[in-house]
C-alpha positions in Angstrom: 6.4 -45.8 -30.6 5.1 -46.1 -34.2 1.6 -46.9 -33.0 1.6 -43.8 -30.8 2.7 -41.6 -33.6 0.1 -43.2 -36.0 -2.7 -42.6 -33.5 -1.6 -39.0 -33.0 -1.5 -38.4 -36.8 -4.9 -40.0 -37.1 -6.3 -37.7 -34.5 -4.8 -34.6 -36.2 -6.1 -35.6 -39.7 -9.6 -36.1 -38.5 -9.7 -32.8 -36.6 -11.6 -29.9 -38.2 -9.7 -27.1 -40.0 -9.8 -24.6 -37.1 -8.4 -27.1 -34.7 -5.6 -28.1 -37.2 -4.6 -24.4 -37.8 -4.5 -23.9 -34.0 -1.8 -26.5 -33.8 0.0 -25.5 -37.0 -0.6 -25.1 -40.7 0.0 -28.8 -41.6 -0.2 -32.3 -40.1 3.6 -32.2 -39.7 3.4 -29.0 -37.8 0.8 -30.4 -35.5 2.9 -33.4 -34.7 5.9 -31.1 -33.9 3.7 -28.9 -31.7 2.1 -31.7 -29.8 5.5 -33.3 -29.1 7.3 -30.2 -28.2 4.5 -28.8 -26.0 4.7 -31.9 -23.8 8.5 -31.8 -23.8 8.8 -28.2 -22.7 6.0 -28.7 -20.2 7.9 -31.6 -18.6 11.1 -29.6 -18.5 9.3 -26.6 -16.9 7.6 -28.8 -14.3 11.1 -30.0 -13.4 12.3 -26.4 -13.2 14.8 -27.0 -16.0 13.9 -23.8 -17.7 17.1 -23.8 -19.9 16.2 -27.3 -21.2 12.6 -26.1 -21.9 13.8 -23.3 -24.2 14.2 -25.1 -27.5 11.0 -27.2 -27.4 9.1 -24.1 -26.1 10.5 -22.0 -29.0 9.3 -24.5 -31.6 5.8 -24.4 -30.1 5.9 -20.6 -30.0 7.1 -20.3 -33.6 5.0 -23.0 -35.1 1.6 -22.9 -33.3 1.4 -19.8 -31.0 -2.4 -20.0 -30.8 -2.4 -23.6 -29.5 -2.2 -23.0 -25.8 -2.2 -19.9 -23.5 0.4 -21.8 -21.3 3.0 -21.0 -24.0 2.8 -17.4 -23.0 2.3 -17.9 -19.3 5.5 -20.1 -19.0 7.4 -18.3 -21.8 8.7 -15.3 -19.9 10.5 -17.4 -17.2 12.0 -19.6 -19.9 13.3 -16.7 -22.0 14.6 -14.8 -19.0 16.7 -17.9 -18.1 18.2 -17.7 -21.5 18.8 -13.9 -21.2 20.7 -14.4 -17.9 22.8 -17.2 -19.3 23.9 -15.3 -22.4 27.0 -13.1 -22.4 27.1 -12.0 -26.1 25.4 -8.6 -26.2 23.8 -9.0 -29.6 22.5 -12.5 -28.9 21.3 -11.3 -25.5 19.4 -8.4 -27.0 17.8 -10.8 -29.4 16.4 -12.8 -26.5 15.3 -9.5 -24.8 13.3 -8.6 -27.9 11.8 -12.0 -28.0 10.7 -11.6 -24.4 9.1 -8.2 -24.9 7.4 -9.4 -28.1 5.8 -12.3 -26.2 3.4 -9.9 -24.5 2.2 -8.4 -27.8 1.6 -11.9 -29.2 -0.2 -13.0 -26.1 -2.7 -10.2 -26.5 -3.1 -11.1 -30.2 -3.7 -14.8 -29.6 -5.2 -14.8 -26.1 -6.9 -11.4 -25.5 -7.7 -10.6 -21.8 -5.9 -9.2 -18.8 -4.6 -6.5 -21.0 -3.6 -4.3 -18.1 -1.6 -7.0 -16.5 0.1 -8.0 -19.8 1.0 -4.4 -20.8 2.3 -3.8 -17.3 4.5 -6.9 -17.5 5.7 -5.9 -20.9 6.8 -2.4 -19.6 8.4 -3.9 -16.5 10.4 -6.4 -18.6 11.4 -3.8 -21.1 13.0 -1.5 -18.6 14.5 -4.4 -16.7 16.6 -5.4 -19.7 16.8 -2.0 -21.6 17.9 0.2 -18.8 19.1 3.0 -21.2 15.8 3.2 -23.0 14.0 5.2 -20.3 11.8 7.3 -22.6 10.5 4.3 -24.5 9.9 2.5 -21.2 8.0 5.4 -19.8 5.7 5.4 -22.8 5.0 1.7 -22.3 4.2 2.3 -18.7 1.8 5.1 -19.5 0.0 2.8 -21.9 -0.1 0.1 -19.3 -1.4 2.4 -16.6 -4.1 3.8 -19.0 -5.5 0.2 -19.2 -4.6 -1.3 -15.8 -4.9 1.7 -13.5 -5.3 0.5 -9.9 -5.0 -3.1 -11.0 -1.2 -2.9 -11.4 0.7 -5.1 -9.0 3.0 -3.7 -6.3 6.1 -4.6 -8.3 4.7 -3.1 -11.5 3.8 0.1 -9.8 7.3 0.2 -8.3 8.9 -0.2 -11.8 6.5 2.4 -13.2 7.6 5.0 -10.7 11.3 4.2 -10.8 11.2 4.5 -14.6 9.8 8.0 -14.2 12.3 8.9 -11.6 15.0 8.1 -14.3 13.0 10.1 -16.8 12.8 13.1 -14.4 16.6 13.0 -14.2 16.7 13.5 -17.9 13.8 16.0 -18.4 13.7 17.7 -15.0 9.9 17.9 -15.5 8.6 18.1 -11.9 4.9 18.3 -12.8 5.1 15.2 -14.9 6.9 13.3 -12.1 4.3 14.4 -9.6 1.5 13.3 -11.9 3.0 9.8 -12.1 3.6 9.9 -8.3 -0.1 10.7 -7.8 -1.1 7.8 -10.1 1.1 5.4 -8.3 0.2 6.5 -4.8 -3.5 6.3 -5.6 -3.1 2.8 -7.0 -1.0 1.7 -3.9 -3.6 3.2 -1.5 -6.5 1.6 -3.4 -4.9 -1.9 -3.2 -3.9 -1.3 0.5 -7.5 -0.3 1.2 -8.8 -3.5 -0.5 -6.5 -5.8 1.3 -6.7 -3.9 4.6 -10.5 -3.9 4.6 -10.5 -7.6 3.7 -8.2 -8.4 6.6 -10.2 -6.3 9.0 -13.6 -7.8 7.9 -12.4 -11.4 7.9 -10.5 -11.0 11.2 -13.6 -9.5 12.8 -15.7 -12.4 11.5 -13.1 -14.9 12.8 -13.6 -13.5 16.3 -17.2 -14.8 16.2 -17.4 -17.8 13.8 -15.1 -20.3 12.2 -13.9 -19.1 8.8 -14.4 -21.4 5.8 -11.3 -22.8 4.0 -11.8 -20.3 1.2 -12.0 -17.4 3.7 -8.9 -18.6 5.5 -6.9 -18.7 2.3 -8.2 -15.2 1.4 -7.2 -13.9 4.8 -3.7 -15.4 4.4 -3.3 -14.0 0.9 -4.4 -10.5 2.0 -1.9 -10.6 5.0 0.8 -11.8 2.6 0.1 -9.2 -0.1 -0.7 -6.0 1.8 2.9 -5.5 3.0 4.1 -5.5 -0.6 2.0 -2.4 -1.4 3.0 -0.7 1.9 6.7 -1.4 1.3 6.6 0.1 -2.2 4.8 3.2 -1.0 7.4 3.6 1.7 10.3 3.2 -0.8 8.7 5.7 -3.2 8.3 8.3 -0.4 12.0 7.9 0.4 13.0 8.1 -3.2 11.1 11.3 -3.7 11.8 12.9 -0.3 14.4 15.3 -1.7 11.7 16.9 -3.8 9.0 16.8 -1.2 10.3 19.4 1.2 7.8 22.2 2.1 10.2 24.7 0.5 10.3 22.9 -2.8 6.6 22.2 -2.8 5.9 25.9 -2.3 7.6 26.6 -5.6 5.1 24.3 -7.3 2.0 24.9 -5.3 1.5 28.6 -4.9 -1.2 31.2 -5.5 -0.1 31.8 -9.1 -0.4 28.0 -9.8 -3.7 27.9 -7.9 -5.2 30.7 -10.0 -4.2 28.8 -13.1 -5.6 25.4 -12.0 -8.5 26.4 -9.6 -11.1 24.6 -11.8 -8.9 21.5 -12.4 -10.2 19.0 -9.8 -7.4 16.5 -10.4 -4.7 19.2 -9.9 -6.4 20.4 -6.7 -6.6 16.8 -5.4 -2.9 16.2 -6.2 -1.9 19.5 -4.6 -4.0 18.9 -1.4 -2.6 15.4 -1.1 1.0 16.6 -1.5 0.7 19.4 1.0 -1.1 17.5 3.7 0.9 14.4 3.4 2.8 13.8 6.7 6.5 13.0 6.3 9.2 12.4 8.8 11.5 15.4 9.4 15.1 15.6 10.5 13.9 15.5 14.1 12.1 12.3 13.6 8.7 13.9 14.0 5.9 13.7 11.4 4.9 17.0 9.8 2.9 18.2 6.7 3.1 21.4 4.6 -0.4 22.7 5.4 1.2 25.9 6.6 1.6 26.8 3.0 -0.9 29.7 2.6 -2.2 28.3 -0.7 -3.4 25.2 1.1 -6.4 27.3 2.5 -7.4 28.2 -1.1 -6.9 24.7 -2.4 -8.9 23.0 0.4 -11.8 25.3 0.2 -12.0 25.3 -3.6 -11.7 21.5 -3.8 -14.5 21.1 -1.3 -16.7 23.4 -3.2 -16.2 21.6 -6.4 -16.2 18.0 -5.1 -17.2 17.5 -1.4 -15.7 14.0 -1.1 -14.1 12.3 1.9 -10.7 13.5 0.8 -12.0 17.1 0.4 -13.6 17.0 3.8 -10.3 15.7 5.3 -8.5 18.7 3.8 -11.0 21.0 5.3 -10.6 19.3 8.7 -6.8 19.8 8.5 -7.4 23.4 7.5 -9.5 23.8 10.7 -6.7 22.3 12.8 -4.3 24.7 11.2 -6.6 27.6 12.1 -7.3 26.2 15.6 -10.9 26.3 14.6 -11.8 23.1 16.5 -15.5 23.2 15.7 -14.7 23.3 12.0 -12.1 20.5 12.3 -14.6 18.3 14.2 -17.3 18.9 11.6 -15.2 18.0 8.6 -13.4 15.0 10.3 -16.9 13.6 11.1 -17.9 14.1 7.5 -14.8 12.4 6.2 -15.4 9.4 8.5 -19.0 9.1 7.2 -17.9 9.1 3.6 -14.6 7.2 3.6 -14.4 3.6 2.4 -10.8 3.0 3.2 -10.7 1.7 6.8 -7.1 2.8 7.3 -7.9 6.3 6.2 -11.0 6.2 8.5 -8.7 5.2 11.4 -6.5 8.2 10.6 -9.6 10.4 10.6 -10.6 9.0 14.0 -7.2 9.9 15.3 -7.5 13.4 13.9 -10.9 13.7 15.6 -9.4 12.5 18.9 -6.8 15.2 18.7 -9.6 17.8 18.1 -11.7 16.3 21.0 -8.7 16.8 23.3 -8.3 20.4 22.2 -12.0 20.9 22.9 -11.8 19.2 26.3 -14.1 16.4 25.3 -11.8 13.7 26.8 -14.4 10.8 26.8 -14.8 11.4 23.0 -11.1 11.6 22.6 -10.6 8.2 24.3 -13.5 6.7 22.3 -12.1 7.8 19.0 -8.7 6.5 19.8 -10.2 3.1 20.5 -12.2 3.2 17.3 -9.0 3.9 15.3 -7.3 0.9 17.0 -10.2 -1.4 16.2 -10.0 -0.5 12.5 -6.3 -1.1 12.4 -5.4 -3.8 14.8 -1.7 -3.7 14.2 -1.4 0.1 14.6 0.1 1.3 17.9 -0.4 5.0 17.5 -4.0 5.2 18.9 -2.8 3.5 22.1 0.4 5.6 22.3 -1.6 8.8 22.0 -4.2 7.6 24.5 -1.4 6.9 26.9 -0.2 10.5 26.7 -3.8 11.7 27.4 -3.9 9.5 30.5 -0.6 10.8 31.7 -1.8 14.4 31.1 -4.7 13.7 33.4 -2.5 13.1 36.5 -3.9 14.8 39.5 -7.4 15.1 38.1 -9.0 11.8 39.2 -9.1 10.2 42.6 -9.1 11.4 46.2 -5.5 10.8 47.3 -2.0 10.9 45.9 -2.0 7.3 44.8 -5.4 7.4 43.1 -4.6 10.8 41.4 -1.3 9.3 39.9 -2.7 5.9 39.1 -3.2 7.2 35.5 0.5 6.5 34.9 -0.2 2.8 35.4 -3.0 3.0 32.9 -0.7 4.9 30.5 2.0 2.2 30.8 -0.5 -0.5 30.1 -1.6 1.2 26.9 2.0 1.7 25.8 3.0 -1.9 26.5 0.1 -3.0 24.3 1.0 -0.5 21.6 4.6 -1.9 21.6 3.4 -5.5 21.4 1.4 -4.9 18.2 3.4 -2.3 16.4 7.2 -2.6 16.2 7.4 0.7 14.4 6.6 2.7 17.5 8.4 0.4 20.0 11.2 2.9 20.7 8.9 5.8 21.3 6.7 3.6 23.5 9.7 2.4 25.5 10.9 5.9 26.2 7.5 6.9 27.5 7.2 3.8 29.6 10.5 4.7 31.2 9.3 8.3 31.9 6.0 7.2 33.3 7.5 4.4 35.4 9.4 7.1 37.2 6.2 9.1 37.9 4.1 6.3 39.5 3.1 6.8 43.2 6.0 6.4 45.6 6.0 3.0 47.4 6.3 4.5 50.9 3.5 7.0 50.3 1.3 4.2 48.9 1.9 2.0 52.0 0.9 4.9 54.3 -2.3 5.3 52.3 -3.1 1.5 52.5 -1.9 0.4 49.1 0.4 -2.5 48.4 1.7 -4.0 45.1 -1.0 -6.0 43.3 -3.9 -4.0 44.7 -6.5 -2.9 42.2 -7.5 0.7 41.7 -10.5 1.9 39.7 -9.7 5.2 38.0 -12.9 7.2 37.5 -13.5 10.3 35.5 -13.4 9.9 31.7 -10.6 7.3 31.9 -12.7 4.6 33.5 -9.8 2.0 33.8 -8.9 -0.6 36.5 -5.1 -0.9 37.1 -2.9 -2.9 39.3 -0.5 -1.2 41.7 3.1 -1.9 40.6 6.3 -0.3 41.8 9.4 0.1 39.7 
């Protein structure tokens, strides 16, 4: 043991001044730091975070600049101490230590400022639940640096903190501003991971993915639901404030006149009004009936003709039943949009417009394009099934052929249900309804059809189905 210490001291004494100060201000400090760094590391690897605290603290206090790992492992070690402490004053001391870690990390190991500040804000509000105003300030500082790079959990904490702040201030505009920040960041990350999944999945259909690509695909599939879940939770938390009646108090002609040159306000207003939310009847609906939406959509498009602005104009066309206008702007949004999930939504909007214009082949094509972009989304196939069912009697030369569309519709609904549990109930109800509408077995027999026979449906449907009786 003496020989080991002697060698360590010799190494420290022969190191240059910078290296020595990194591990402490003296040889004795350096020995303490080396020993305790290894000790707390061993405890940490064994998941004995309580045992790691004392040696970790010595390293943190004596030589904070020695290793970045001190700050990477520190939060978990200190949080274990916080959770085990019952004395309020002592516990607050550990909380202050935890929050201060993030400032010291940026001092000694600059980089990843957005992540570090976001973690600082998240930990602060986690353990200082009554200091809402201070936490909100910390989150604003973190968002200013991190923006879209905040994690799903950080964005969730950012928003929930501002919900608590709203309960104090009742400042709706401030809350909606934060809501807009958070939703944009969630949508940005959802776009990145969704596009990665779509691109890698498409590649996997043709070639073997590399090990790196397989890991990336698995990571994207694992991470994407986190952002989607947070967005869903935020929408639910804010739903009492997002009724069309309440939004009309915030987004009206007076407010429009005040903000008509403010692109960010116009974007936020357009997004809030056209966002579809589930109503009491279970159906999805937006607030585009608000008269000011027309003014907002047109003004925003004139100032910044982006994919988002074009989408607003398309929805304005739908509201006005101006199908040519809606088609023009949905097509423009599709051409400009980078988010494949939003593009899929636009294809569905265009399919609806195609249907209204009687362009059924285009309606079918755009439904399938939407489904190809979002392979786990059942809505395109559910909507296509209703279009098939609506075509009953239009294709074929006899009663069986003219009603074979119901089998095609049932096939699409079965597929939709298999890939998307969220629409399973709706699909099942339609399957039950369409099963009752398929050709009668007796009539089919008289016309020469038996179960298992194939029928080619012509017209714009162009599907082959098997005869099946229920």
